[in-house]
C-alpha positions in Angstrom: 0.0 0.0 0.0 1.2 3.5 -0.8 1.3 5.9 2.1 -0.1 9.4 1.2 -0.7 12.4 3.3 1.4 15.2 4.9 3.1 15.9 8.2 4.8 18.6 10.2 7.4 18.3 12.9 8.3 21.4 15.0 10.7 21.9 17.9 11.8 24.8 20.1 14.4 24.6 22.8 16.4 26.8 25.1 19.8 26.1 26.6 19.8 27.2 30.3 22.8 27.7 32.6 24.9 24.8 33.8 24.3 22.7 30.7 20.5 22.1 31.0 18.3 22.4 28.0 14.4 22.3 27.8 12.6 21.4 24.6 9.1 21.2 23.3 8.1 19.3 20.2 4.9 19.0 18.2 4.3 16.5 15.3 1.2 15.9 13.2 0.8 13.2 10.6 -2.4 13.5 8.5 -3.2 10.7 6.1 -4.7 11.4 2.7 -8.5 10.9 2.5 -7.9 7.7 0.4 -6.3 5.9 3.3 -8.1 7.2 6.4 -9.7 3.9 6.8 -6.3 2.3 7.4 -4.3 5.2 9.0 -5.4 7.5 11.8 -4.4 11.1 12.1 -1.6 11.2 14.7 -0.3 14.0 16.8 2.6 13.8 19.3 3.2 16.5 22.0 6.6 16.1 23.7 8.5 17.8 26.5 12.2 17.2 27.0 15.0 17.9 29.5 18.6 17.4 28.6 21.8 17.7 30.7 25.1 18.2 28.9 28.4 17.3 30.6 32.1 17.3 29.7 31.8 20.1 27.1 28.8 18.4 25.4 30.6 15.0 25.1 28.1 13.4 27.4 24.4 13.9 27.2 21.5 12.7 29.4 18.1 13.2 27.9 14.6 12.6 29.2 11.5 13.1 27.1 7.8 12.6 27.9 5.2 12.5 25.2 1.4 12.2 24.6 0.2 10.6 21.4 -3.2 11.7 20.2 -5.2 9.7 17.5 -7.9 11.3 15.3 -7.7 14.7 17.2 -9.4 13.3 20.3 -7.3 14.7 23.2 -9.1 12.7 26.0 -7.2 10.4 28.3 -10.1 8.0 28.0 -9.7 7.6 24.2 -8.2 4.0 24.0 -5.9 4.8 21.1 -4.1 7.7 22.8 -0.9 6.9 24.8 1.6 8.4 27.2 5.2 7.6 26.7 8.7 8.4 28.0 12.3 8.0 26.7 15.6 8.2 28.5 18.8 8.1 26.6 22.5 8.6 27.1 24.8 9.9 24.3 28.6 9.5 24.4 30.6 11.8 22.1 34.1 11.2 20.8 
């Protein structure tokens, strides 16, 4: 099946003192009307906190997200989901 539609991914962030960064992200994926029976509109709202160490050679990042299906922002909608990611990045 051919995937059709459009999407937007936006991010804003700010580097605070002592190597902390806060970020907010918004993503929307809207399927073409021909495939809406198979693919739901998906939105992801995400907040992140990053800590840089050793002149940005070591990074700890924590992100929390809320995924929304079909534009229904209710926690009771069974296709919506909360999520979290923790990652560590080592630079050379």
